[in-house]
N, C-alpha and C positions, 0 to 999 in steps of 0.2 A: 467146406463148400467150394464147388468148382463151377466154372462157366466156360463157354467156348469163346473163340474169337467172334467178334460181332459181325464179321463178314464171312460169306461163304468161302470155303477153301478153294484156291485156284491152283490147278496143276499146270505142268508145262505144256499140256495139250491145247491146241487152238480152240477158241470158242466157236460156236456155230455163228453163222452170219447173223448180223443184227436184224431183228425182226422189224418189218414195216407194219405189222399188225399183231395184235394179241392172238395167241394160239392156245387152245385148250384141247387136251386129249385124255382119254381114260383107257385103262386096260386092266385085266385081271389075270391071276394065276391060280391054277388048281393042280395038285400033284398028279391027277389022273389025266388032265387035258393039256397041261402046260400053259403057255401064255396065249391069251385071246387074240393078240395081234403083235406084230413086230414093234420094237421100241421106236417111238417117233424121234426123228433126228432134230431135236430142239435143245440140245445141251448148250447152256450159256450161263453167264453169271446173273442173268435176269430170269432164270427158269426156276420155278418152285415145283418140287415133286413131293406129293403127299402120299404116304404109305400107311394103309390100315390092314393089318395082317392077323391071322389067327395065331394064338399064342404058341402053338407048336413050332412055329418057324423060328423061335429062339434057339432051337436045337438043330433044325434043318434049315440052315442059313443060306443055302445055295441060291435060291431065288432072290433073296434080299441083296446078296452080293452082286447078282446080275444087274439089279437096278442101280446100285452104286457105281458099278463099272460102266454102265451105259450113260451115266450122267455125272462124270467126275467134276465138272465145273459148276454144276447146279446145286441148289439147296435141297437136300433130300432129308425129309423128316417124317415122323409119324409115330405110331404106337401099336401095341398089341391089343386085340379086342375079341370079344366072344362072338361077334357077328359082324360081317362085312357087307356094306352096301355098295352095289355096283350097277349103275344104269337101271334103276328100278327093281333090281333083284336083291333079295336077302340071301347071302351066301355064308357058308361055314367052311372051315379048313381051306381057306383061300386067302389071296392077297388082292386088295383093291387099290389101284393107283390112279391118282388124279394129277395131271400135269398142266401147268399154265406158264407159258413163256410171255413175259411182259414186253412191251415196247420200251418203256422208260422207267418203270418202277425199280427201285433198289430193294433188295431183300436183306434184312439183318436178322441174325439168330443169336440166341442166348441159351445156355444150358446151365442148370444148377442141380447139385446133388441134394436129394431129400431122403435121408436115411431114417428119419423119425418125424412124427407129426410136429414136434416143437420147432423144427427147422423150416417149416413151410413159409412163414411170413418173410424170413430173411431170404429164402430162395426166391420169392416173388420180387423182392427188392433187387437182387442180383440180376434176374431176368430183365427187369425193366431198365436197369442201368445199361445193360448190354445192347438194348435195341432203341434206347432213347434217341430222338431226333426231332428237330423242329418241324420237319415235314412228315412225321409219322402219321399214317392215315388209318391203320388198323393193326390188330394183333390176333394171331392164332396161338392157342395155348393148349399144351398137352402135358400130362403128368402121370406118374405112377399112381394108380387108383387105390393101392393098399397102404402106402406109406405117407401119402400127402394129405394134409388138411386143406381141402380145396378153398374153403372160405378164407383162411389165412393167406394162402398163396395169392389169391386175387387181391386181398387187402394190401399185401406187400407191393404188388404192382401199382395199386392206386396210390401208395405212398410216394411214388416217383413220377408216374405219368399223369398228364392232364386228364381230368374226368371225362372229357368229351371224346376220347379215343375209344372206338368200339372194340370189344374183345369177344372172341368166340372160341370154343374148344371143348375138350372133354377129358375125362379121367380114364386111363387105360384099364381094360377089364379082361377077365378070363371066365372060365365056366365054374370054377370052384373057389374063387377068391383066395388063391394060393400064390399066383405068380403073374405079375404084370410087368411090362417094360415099355420104354421109350426108345425110339430109333435114333442113334447118334453115331455119326461118322462110320456108317456101314455096319454098326453093331447094335443089337437089342440090349439095352442096359436097364436093370431095375434100379429103383431108388433115384429116379431122374425126372426133372421137369424141363420143358422146352418152350420157348417163346419165339415166334416168328413175326418180325415187324415188317410191315409193308410201307415203304417210304416213297412218297411222291405226291404231286398235286393231282394226278389223274387217276390214281388207283382208288378203288372203293371197296370197303368191306361192310356189307349190310347184314345184320343178324337179327333173328327173332325167334321166339319160342311159342309153342302151343301145347296145351295140356289135354283138354277134353274131360276135365273133372267138374263135378258139381258139388256145391256146398250142402252140408247137412247140419241141422241144429243152429243154435245161436252163436254169435261171436263171443269169445271168451278171452280172458287175460291169463297169460303164463306168468303167474305171480312169483314163482321161485324156479330159477333155472341155473344151470352151470354148463357152459360150452354146448355140448350136443344133448344134454339131458334136461327134460322138464320134470321137476319134482312135484310142483303144485299148479293147479289151474283154478283160478278164483278161490284160492286159499284151501283147496281140497286136494287129496292125492290125485295126481294126474291120471293114473290108470283107471280110477273109479269113474272120473268124468268121461274118459275115452270110451269105456265099456257102455256107459249110458247112451252113447250116441250111435254106436256101430250096430246095435241090434243083437238079439239072442242068437240068430243063426251064425253071424260072424263070430260072436264070442265062443260058440261051440267049436269053431274052426281055428281058434288061436293055438299056436302063434302063426301058422301059415297064412291065415286070412288077413294079416295086417297089411299085406301088399296092396290090398284093395281099399285101404282106409288111411291114406297119408294125412298130413296136417298142413294147412295153409298158414303161412306167416304173413300178416298184413303190414307191408311196408308203406312208405309215404304215398306212393302213386301206383303201386303194383303189388302183386302177391307172389310169394316164393313157396314152392312145394317142398316139403320135407318128408321123406320116407320114414316110417317107424321101423327101426331095425330090430329092437327087442324091448322087453319091459321086465320089471322086477315086481313080482306079486307081493313080496314082503314090504318093500318101501313104497310101492305105488308109483315108481318112477318110470318114465318113458324115454327110451334112448333113440335119438334120431340120426339120420345120415348126414346132417349138417347142423350148424350152430343155431340156437334159438335165444335171442337176447331177452333178458329178464324184463318183464313188463310189456312185452309185445302182444298185440291182439292176434288171436289165432281162431281158426275155424276148422272143423273136421270136414273131410271130403270123401267121396266115393265115385265110382264110375262103372261103366259096362264096356265090353269090347267095342261096341258101335260108337260109344261116346269117345273112347280113346282115339279112334280113327278120326273123329271130328277135330281132334287137336291138330291134325295135319292141316286142315283147312284154316284153323286159327293162325298157325305159324305162317302159312303162305299169305294170308290176308295182311298180316302185320308187316311182312317183309316187302310186299308190294306197295305199302304205304310209305316206305322209307327210300326206295330207289327209283330213279327216273325211268328205268327200263332194264329188264333182264335180257341181254342180247345173247345170241348163240355162241359168243366167244366167252361167256361167263362160266365160272366153275362153281357148282353147288356142292357144299360140304354138309352132309346130313349127320347129325349126332343125336341119337335117341337113347333113352334110358333102358338099361337091361330089364328093369322092373316092368316096363310096358310090354316087353316080350312075354313075361310070365302071365300077364293078364290076357294078352291077345292069343297066346298059345299058337294053335295052328293058323290063326289069322295074322300072325306077325308079318308075314311076307307082304300083306296088303299095304302096310304102312309105307315102305319106300316106293311101291308101285303107284300108290295114290299120289305121292309127292311128285313123281315124274309126270303123271297125267296132268296135275295142276300147273306145274311149271312149263311143261312142254318137253317133248322128247329131244328137241334140239339143244337143250341145256345139259351139259355134261354133269354127271352126278356120281359122287363117291361118298363114303361115310362109314360110320361104325356104331355099335351099341356099347354104351359106356356105363361106368359106375356113378357118373354125375355129369351134368352138362353145364358149360360155362357160357353165359351170354349176357351182353349188355341188354338192359330192359328198356321199356318205353320211357322210363323216368331218367334214363341216361346213365345209370350206374350198372356195372357188371356184377352178376351174382352167380353163385353156384345153385343149380336147380336139380331137383329129382323128378322123375316121372313126367318129363316133358320131351318133346322133340325140338331140337335147336336146328335152325337152318342158317347157314352162312353163305352168302353170295359174294364171290370175288370177281371183280371185273375192272377194266380200265375204261375210263370215259373217252 
């Protein structure tokens, strides 16, 4: 298990002039067009640079090195993703970069190796210990989407940090579930998790999720589970109960049709969506994308592309209830589930565009499509989500 220094690396080069106001910038890179704009001259120890890049840039690292060289004194972090969000556009084969230079906020980072699912909780503990501070106001979290058990990672962080610290982030993704990476010290590294702590009394991280799903059937009880697998629902084989609810047309389309029928876990004050990843006809077990505690109340779900887009409105409404105002020096980080793209298909690009319309074009926006979204919920506890859009707003008051 490894972790970084808790402070951003400082080279011998001079910092940029101390900012008298918060600055936010965005830019993107595409191999056929180059950079959308020159690099803003905001390098400092109070500058956070978020990088969301197509996975092919793990071999074509030139543009990533350009970012690192442009901001040697800043905290530069991010991950690989199958889709990049940039100012209301959905892009592929590109790099989306969001930059925020704070006035007074301190940025702390932690890295931890995650080479196997079983290491995830301890990795979360290491990350939390690296960024712990009595003035910690929020955490951004990114991790390898193929090797990390996200639920355990978040639990490890909760073992150390106070429960009232908001956490937002996502799991690095690719197109084939073969290779994902987290950006560390100018290099894309697989088997890695990263936490960014925002420290100060004026910085705010507000986050919220939206789904756009509707419930079908009655509430049920997961009577026998183990980690990510539900074996029995109400004492019967889970798959039998699942098939009774999703309908004959969906059954005929299995296993591809499961993407449109996830399962809601009913927590104390909120619901968490779990994708159905696969099932076992012989045992009747259903395998989910995240854990399902034994005895938890569940309900089946479905949606349409139009309803999925309604989830963007849900997320925006929830985040506007949390923050006193989203100013034009705020940075919006959008993290949506890859599965939503499979349902939306050619309408996928409407999701970030709608988000920009709802927040206003003056709010800088970057983001990614992930294997799972991490967000603090309305009940105050961070969870790993599937099939949602998570919005994180970063600003200084």
